[in-house]
C-alpha positions, 0 to 999 in steps of 0.5 A, spaced: 351 385 471 352 393 473 356 391 478 361 387 474 361 393 470 362 398 475 370 397 476 371 398 470 366 404 469 370 407 474 377 405 472 376 408 466 373 415 469 380 415 472 385 414 466 380 420 463 381 424 468 388 423 470 390 425 462 385 431 462 389 433 468 396 431 464 394 435 458 392 441 462 399 441 467 402 441 459 399 446 457 400 450 462 408 449 463 408 451 455 405 457 456 409 458 462 416 457 458 415 460 452 415 468 453 422 466 457 424 462 452 422 467 446 425 473 449 432 476 446 437 476 451 439 483 454 445 486 451 449 492 452 455 496 448 461 496 452 467 500 451 473 496 453 481 497 452 483 495 445 490 493 448 494 494 455 495 501 457 499 504 463 496 510 468 496 517 466 495 515 458 491 519 454 485 515 450 485 515 443 480 512 438 484 507 437 486 505 444 479 503 445 473 498 442 466 497 444 463 489 445 456 486 446 455 485 453 451 480 454 446 478 461 444 483 466 450 483 470 453 490 467 459 492 469 457 499 474 460 505 471 461 502 465 461 507 458 457 505 453 460 509 447 468 511 444 467 518 444 465 518 451 472 516 452 476 519 447 481 525 450 480 522 458 486 520 462 488 513 466 488 514 472 490 507 474 493 501 469 488 496 464 489 491 461 488 488 454 479 487 453 478 490 461 472 495 460 474 502 461 470 504 467 468 511 470 472 510 475 478 509 472 478 516 467 480 523 469 474 528 468 474 530 462 479 537 460 483 534 466 488 531 461 493 525 462 500 524 465 502 525 472 497 530 475 491 526 474 493 520 479 495 525 484 489 525 490 487 531 493 492 534 498 497 530 496 504 532 492 508 528 487 516 529 489 521 526 484 528 524 487 534 523 483 536 516 485 541 510 483 540 503 482 542 502 489 538 508 492 532 505 487 533 498 491 536 495 484 530 497 479 525 493 484 521 501 485 515 501 481 509 505 480 504 504 486 509 500 490 510 502 498 517 504 500 520 508 506 525 513 506 532 514 509 537 519 510 543 519 512 547 525 514 552 528 519 549 529 525 550 537 527 549 537 534 557 536 536 559 530 534 560 531 526 558 524 526 554 520 520 547 518 522 542 514 518 534 514 520 528 513 517 524 519 516 518 517 512 514 511 512 510 507 507 510 511 503 507 510 495 511 510 488 507 514 483 513 514 477 519 511 476 523 513 470 530 517 468 532 525 467 537 527 463 543 531 468 550 533 467 556 529 471 562 533 473 565 533 466 559 536 462 557 531 459 550 529 459 548 522 462 541 518 464 540 519 472 533 514 475 528 519 478 523 516 482 516 520 483 514 519 490 506 521 493 507 525 499 504 530 503 506 538 503 509 537 509 513 531 507 515 534 501 518 540 504 522 535 508 525 530 502 526 537 499 531 538 505 533 531 506 535 531 498 539 537 499 542 536 506 545 529 506 544 522 502 536 519 501 536 512 500 529 507 499 527 501 502 522 497 499 516 494 503 511 490 503 504 493 499 500 490 505 504 491 510 502 499 513 504 498 520 508 504 522 515 502 527 518 507 531 526 507 530 531 510 534 536 511 528 544 508 528 550 512 528 557 510 525 559 509 532 554 504 533 556 499 528 563 497 532 558 496 538 560 503 541 556 506 546 552 510 541 545 506 539 547 501 545 546 501 552 552 500 556 554 494 559 557 493 566 564 490 567 565 485 573 571 490 575 567 496 575 560 492 577 565 490 583 567 498 584 560 500 584 559 494 590 565 497 594 563 504 593 556 503 596 557 498 601 555 501 607 560 502 613 560 496 619 556 498 625 561 501 632 560 501 639 562 508 642 564 508 650 564 514 653 570 515 658 572 520 664 578 520 668 581 525 672 575 530 669 576 529 662 571 526 658 573 522 652 570 517 647 573 510 645 570 506 639 570 499 639 
């Protein structure tokens, strides 16, 4: 009888031990999960733009607001209070609800406008243009352009020539200024402001006074510098300036005739009556 009841006893002990193990496992899991579920998610106050603003704008109290930023992935350099952002100028444009970061603001007390977006060591030079020069209105802030100069050649020919004098120049602003026309009436003139080095500023100022400047819009991702020879009026009609001369067949034949070697000759020395003569055959 004892032998028959032994398997049932072992089975009962296995069931009891399995249940105890499951109970202990559940208790352990609950102890580990409870602090995580009960923990309060981390949040922080982040200053964001209340509306879209262009670069150079000075932030006011109505231009920014604070929002709750949940989670641990806070944007680097974020600003946590409105007074830290008010009165500082934007060095890049922002969109509505975009976080206002330290990297997007000028230093405190620097103000706003164009001066705060000029890189150290660079200069901003404005050039009066028209719709053609300004690439029909497509030259906007932060675009890249090449500067072309057209003027009369001062080296003897007095012929109009065009050449690229600057490449991959960044535009800072595009606006208008009021100037007087020939009759003395006020008129709006488009103005493009370029970011250049001091040496380029000298070249640009001289070019604006000596000839006509035109801008060529380029891909902002294209930074390749291309060497050009320029072009002149005579080259437009296929003249020799700007192109290599092509020899005509008649001229080539004349060259061959001039350069053809003379045929070889035989010279015989003849003596007659003591007189020496040379005969060629």
